[in-house]
C-alpha positions as CSV (number, residue, x, y, z in Angstrom):
1,M,-39.6,114.5,-53.8
2,R,-36.7,114.4,-51.4
3,A,-38.9,112.5,-48.9
4,L,-39.7,109.9,-51.6
5,Q,-36.0,109.3,-52.3
6,I,-35.2,108.9,-48.7
7,G,-38.1,106.4,-48.4
8,I,-36.9,104.3,-51.3
9,L,-33.4,104.3,-49.9
10,G,-34.6,103.1,-46.6
11,I,-36.6,100.2,-48.2
12,G,-33.5,99.1,-50.1
13,L,-31.3,99.1,-47.0
14,G,-34.0,97.1,-45.2
15,L,-34.1,94.4,-47.9
16,A,-30.3,94.2,-48.1
17,G,-30.2,93.7,-44.3
18,F,-32.8,91.0,-44.5
19,G,-30.9,89.2,-47.2
20,V,-27.7,89.3,-45.2
21,Y,-29.6,87.8,-42.2
22,M,-31.1,85.0,-44.3
23,A,-27.7,84.1,-45.8
24,Q,-26.1,84.0,-42.3
25,N,-28.9,81.8,-41.1
26,Y,-28.5,79.4,-44.0
27,V,-24.7,79.1,-43.5
28,S,-25.2,78.5,-39.8
29,Q,-27.8,75.7,-40.5
30,T,-25.4,74.1,-43.1
31,Q,-22.5,74.1,-40.7
32,A,-24.6,72.6,-38.0
33,A,-25.8,69.8,-40.3
34,I,-22.2,69.1,-41.4
35,A,-21.1,68.9,-37.8
36,A,-23.9,66.6,-36.9
37,A,-23.1,64.3,-39.8
38,Q,-19.4,64.2,-38.8
39,A,-20.5,63.4,-35.2
40,R,-22.7,60.5,-36.4
41,G,-19.8,59.2,-38.5
42,A,-17.5,59.3,-35.6
43,D,-19.9,57.3,-33.5
44,Q,-20.3,54.5,-36.1
45,V,-18.2,51.4,-35.7
46,A,-15.5,51.1,-38.4
47,I,-15.8,48.1,-40.8
48,Q,-13.2,45.6,-39.9
49,T,-11.1,44.2,-42.7
50,V,-8.5,41.5,-43.2
51,P,-5.8,41.1,-45.9
52,V,-6.9,38.9,-48.9
53,L,-4.9,38.0,-52.0
54,V,-6.7,38.7,-55.3
55,A,-5.8,38.4,-58.9
56,T,-4.4,41.6,-60.6
57,R,-5.1,40.3,-64.1
58,P,-7.1,37.5,-65.8
59,L,-5.7,34.0,-64.9
60,R,-6.6,31.1,-67.1
61,Y,-6.5,27.3,-66.6
62,G,-3.0,25.9,-66.5
63,E,-1.3,29.3,-65.9
64,P,1.5,29.5,-63.3
65,I,0.7,32.0,-60.5
66,G,3.6,34.4,-59.8
67,A,3.9,37.3,-57.4
68,D,3.1,39.8,-60.3
69,A,-0.3,38.2,-60.7
70,V,-1.6,38.9,-57.2
71,Q,-2.0,41.7,-54.8
72,V,-3.2,42.2,-51.2
73,V,-6.5,44.1,-50.6
74,D,-8.5,44.8,-47.5
75,W,-11.5,42.6,-47.5
76,P,-14.5,43.0,-45.1
77,A,-13.9,40.4,-42.4
78,A,-17.5,39.4,-42.2
79,A,-17.6,38.4,-46.0
80,V,-14.3,36.5,-46.5
81,P,-14.9,33.5,-48.7
82,Q,-13.7,30.1,-47.4
83,G,-10.3,29.0,-48.6
84,V,-8.8,32.4,-49.3
85,F,-5.0,33.1,-49.1
86,Q,-4.0,36.0,-46.8
87,D,-0.2,35.6,-47.0
88,I,1.7,35.6,-50.2
89,N,4.3,33.3,-48.6
90,V,1.6,30.7,-48.2
91,L,0.4,31.1,-51.8
92,I,3.9,31.1,-53.2
93,P,6.2,29.4,-50.8
94,D,8.8,28.7,-53.5
95,P,8.9,30.8,-56.7
96,N,10.5,27.9,-58.5
97,R,7.5,25.7,-57.7
98,P,4.5,27.9,-58.4
99,R,0.9,26.9,-58.0
100,I,-1.2,26.5,-61.2
101,A,-4.6,27.9,-61.9
102,L,-7.2,25.2,-62.0
103,R,-10.1,27.6,-62.8
104,A,-10.3,30.8,-64.7
105,M,-10.1,33.9,-62.5
106,E,-10.8,37.6,-63.2
107,P,-9.1,40.7,-61.9
108,M,-9.8,41.5,-58.2
109,E,-11.2,37.9,-57.7
110,P,-10.0,36.3,-54.5
111,L,-7.7,33.3,-55.0
112,L,-9.2,30.2,-53.4
113,D,-7.4,27.0,-52.5
114,L,-9.8,24.9,-54.6
115,K,-9.0,27.1,-57.7
116,V,-5.2,26.5,-57.5
117,S,-3.0,23.5,-57.4
118,D,-0.5,22.6,-54.6
119,P,2.9,24.2,-55.0
120,G,4.8,22.6,-57.9
121,Q,1.9,20.4,-58.9
122,P,0.8,20.5,-62.6
123,A,-2.8,21.3,-63.6
124,G,-4.4,17.9,-64.3
125,I,-7.0,15.4,-63.2
126,A,-5.1,14.4,-60.1
127,A,-5.0,18.0,-58.9
128,I,-8.8,18.3,-58.8
129,L,-9.8,14.9,-57.4
130,T,-11.7,15.0,-54.1
131,P,-9.8,13.1,-51.4
132,G,-11.0,9.5,-51.2
133,M,-12.4,9.5,-54.8
134,R,-11.0,7.9,-57.9
135,A,-11.0,8.9,-61.6
136,F,-12.4,6.6,-64.2
137,T,-12.5,7.1,-68.0
138,I,-15.6,6.1,-70.0
139,R,-15.5,5.7,-73.8
140,V,-18.2,7.8,-75.5
141,D,-19.5,8.5,-79.0
142,Q,-22.5,10.1,-80.6
143,N,-24.7,7.2,-79.4
144,S,-23.8,7.7,-75.7
145,G,-26.8,9.8,-74.9
146,I,-25.7,13.4,-74.7
147,S,-22.8,13.7,-77.1
148,G,-21.5,17.3,-77.4
149,T,-23.5,18.9,-74.5
150,L,-21.1,17.8,-71.7
151,R,-18.7,20.1,-69.8
152,P,-16.3,19.4,-66.9
153,S,-18.2,19.8,-63.6
154,N,-21.4,18.5,-65.1
155,T,-23.2,15.7,-63.3
156,V,-24.6,12.6,-65.0
157,D,-26.4,9.4,-64.4
158,I,-24.8,6.3,-65.9
159,Y,-26.8,3.5,-67.5
160,W,-25.6,0.0,-68.6
161,T,-27.1,-1.9,-71.5
162,G,-26.3,-5.5,-72.1
163,R,-27.6,-9.1,-72.1
164,G,-29.7,-10.1,-69.1
165,A,-29.9,-13.5,-67.6
166,E,-33.4,-14.4,-68.9
167,S,-35.0,-11.3,-70.4
168,G,-32.6,-10.6,-73.2
169,E,-31.1,-7.2,-73.6
170,V,-31.6,-5.0,-70.5
171,T,-30.8,-1.4,-69.5
172,R,-30.0,-0.7,-65.9
173,L,-29.0,2.4,-63.8
174,L,-25.5,1.8,-62.5
175,S,-24.8,5.1,-60.7
176,S,-26.5,8.5,-60.3
177,G,-25.1,12.0,-59.7
178,V,-21.6,11.2,-61.0
179,R,-19.4,14.3,-61.5
180,I,-17.5,14.8,-64.8
181,I,-14.0,16.1,-64.2
182,A,-12.5,16.0,-67.7
183,L,-13.4,15.6,-71.4
184,D,-10.7,13.8,-73.5
185,E,-8.5,14.0,-70.4
186,N,-8.8,17.8,-70.4
187,A,-10.1,19.3,-67.1
188,D,-10.4,23.0,-68.3
189,Q,-13.9,24.1,-67.5
190,D,-13.6,27.2,-69.6
191,R,-12.5,25.5,-72.8
192,N,-14.9,25.6,-75.7
193,F,-15.3,21.9,-76.5
194,Q,-16.4,21.2,-80.1
195,G,-18.0,18.1,-81.3
196,V,-18.3,14.8,-79.5
197,P,-15.5,13.8,-77.1
198,R,-13.9,10.4,-77.4
199,S,-13.9,9.9,-73.6
200,I,-15.1,11.5,-70.4
201,T,-13.4,11.1,-67.0
202,V,-15.7,10.9,-63.9
203,E,-15.0,11.1,-60.2
204,A,-16.4,8.2,-58.2
205,E,-15.9,6.0,-55.1
206,P,-13.7,2.9,-55.6
207,E,-16.7,0.6,-55.5
208,T,-18.5,2.6,-58.1
209,V,-15.4,2.5,-60.3
210,A,-15.4,-1.3,-60.1
211,T,-19.1,-1.3,-61.2
212,L,-18.4,1.0,-64.1
213,A,-15.4,-1.1,-65.2
214,Q,-17.5,-4.2,-65.2
215,G,-20.3,-2.5,-67.1
216,Q,-18.0,-1.1,-69.7
217,S,-16.4,-4.5,-70.4
218,T,-19.7,-6.4,-70.6
219,G,-22.0,-3.9,-72.3
220,R,-22.5,-0.3,-73.3
221,L,-22.5,2.7,-71.0
222,S,-24.9,5.6,-71.7
223,L,-25.0,9.0,-69.9
224,S,-27.9,11.2,-68.9
225,L,-27.2,14.8,-68.0
226,V,-28.4,16.1,-64.6
227,G,-29.6,19.7,-64.2
228,L,-27.2,22.2,-62.5
229,D,-29.7,22.9,-59.6
230,D,-31.1,19.4,-59.4
231,T,-30.5,18.0,-56.0
232,S,-32.8,15.0,-56.3
233,S,-31.5,11.5,-56.6
234,A,-32.6,8.8,-59.0
235,P,-34.2,5.7,-57.7
236,S,-31.5,3.1,-57.0
237,Q,-33.3,0.3,-58.8
238,I,-34.1,1.2,-62.4
239,Q,-34.2,-1.6,-65.0
240,V,-35.9,-1.9,-68.3
241,D,-35.9,-4.8,-70.8
242,G,-37.5,-5.2,-74.2
243,R,-40.6,-7.0,-72.9
244,S,-41.3,-4.4,-70.2
245,L,-40.7,-1.6,-72.7
246,L,-43.3,-3.0,-75.1
247,G,-45.7,-4.0,-72.3
248,I,-45.4,-7.7,-73.1
249,E,-46.4,-9.9,-70.2
250,D,-45.2,-13.5,-69.8
251,A,-47.7,-16.0,-70.9
252,P,-48.9,-18.3,-68.1
253,A,-47.1,-21.7,-68.0
254,L,-49.0,-24.5,-69.7
255,Q,-50.0,-27.3,-67.4
256,A,-48.9,-30.6,-68.6
257,P,-51.8,-33.1,-69.0
258,E,-52.2,-35.6,-66.2
259,R,-50.9,-39.1,-66.9
260,C,-52.0,-42.2,-65.1
261,T,-50.0,-45.3,-65.2
262,V,-49.9,-48.8,-63.6
263,R,-47.1,-51.1,-63.1
264,T,-47.3,-54.7,-64.4
265,R,-44.8,-57.5,-64.5
266,R,-43.9,-59.2,-67.7
267,G,-41.9,-62.2,-66.8
268,S,-39.0,-60.8,-64.8
269,E,-39.5,-57.3,-66.1
270,V,-41.6,-54.5,-64.5
271,V,-43.1,-52.1,-67.0
272,M,-45.3,-48.9,-66.7
273,I,-48.5,-49.0,-68.7
274,E,-50.5,-45.8,-69.3
275,I,-54.2,-46.0,-68.5
276,P,-57.1,-43.5,-68.7
277,C,-57.3,-41.4,-65.6
278,T,-60.5,-42.0,-63.7
279,N,-60.6,-38.7,-61.6
């Protein structure tokens, strides 16, 4: 009996010793793995960052941008958007002449030069015109083609309908891919426009502006919305009149019957006398 108790005690001590050995081995392996991971992290190249100004709160169209609305964050240098501000003194050179938000911006969104006005410049059409381009306002109504579906930044083709020289009323493409910059002289892209605007303002080259002005004074201008991802261009020569729309072809010109005449003198007067043609 005593021998049995001694045997059981020996087995227990052996199992306890084996457990301690396994625990020490596990701890050693874990410490080695942690050390290896730390070594790998030390060998990796640190991500380079640059300072970028971002919004600290939602900014809406027309809102002045003050120092309380922005903050500097570290931005990955390899992913910096074009046109960011990195110095608050460049963004706000004079607190009395703040820049104005031209687009809506959300918190932590980088401020870009195309989304803000120049210092002291109000939010308006002049602030968003591309250099070298001109603004032209077109009167529209429910018959202008796309009525209430337009938004600033949409692209449209512009057609003219008026009297042609010989074919009666005609519709002709005046300009394609024209960018809308304002509805009813409001350039806010985030505004929820309701109903049909009274006018749209487009951005175009000076020559195109002259064409549109002539078209608006001599006929009706209609608009056709271009898809957001559509990079194709419409044919430069598009013209449809009533006859081509209905498939009416011009009748061949009737040939006048041949007339044969002879001259004869009657006293002192020479007269033309019609005679039957012999050929």
